[in-house]
Steps between C-alpha positions, in 0.01 A plus 500: 500500500399204716485724808264742321264221398512357852415842645209540257367156589524584871308824443223304328482256791484782756243696296281191473495422873251767605226423243549128565486521879237771538325607179249719686768704677700524178193635317440756779865611489485530122181709528675736744793535262261600220379794709852634568646791309789452260733672746411259779553198276834639380609554862416138584698392193796716605498356852485148354794570268705653781420213738589240241825676410601529864412136556714393207792711618468355849488141371799542269 
C-alpha cells in the first residue's frame, strides 16, 4: 500500500511541474487537448499506459 501512495504522490509532483514552470505553455497544451477527438485522447492514454507498463517491467 505504501508503494501505491508513493506512486500517486510522484504522479502529483510530475503533473504539477508543467503548470508551475510554464503556465502559458501548459494552458496552450490544454487548449489543444480540448480540440482533440475522443479517439485521439484515448490513443494518447493508451500509449501512456503502455509506456508506463513497459517502464515498470523494465525497472523490476
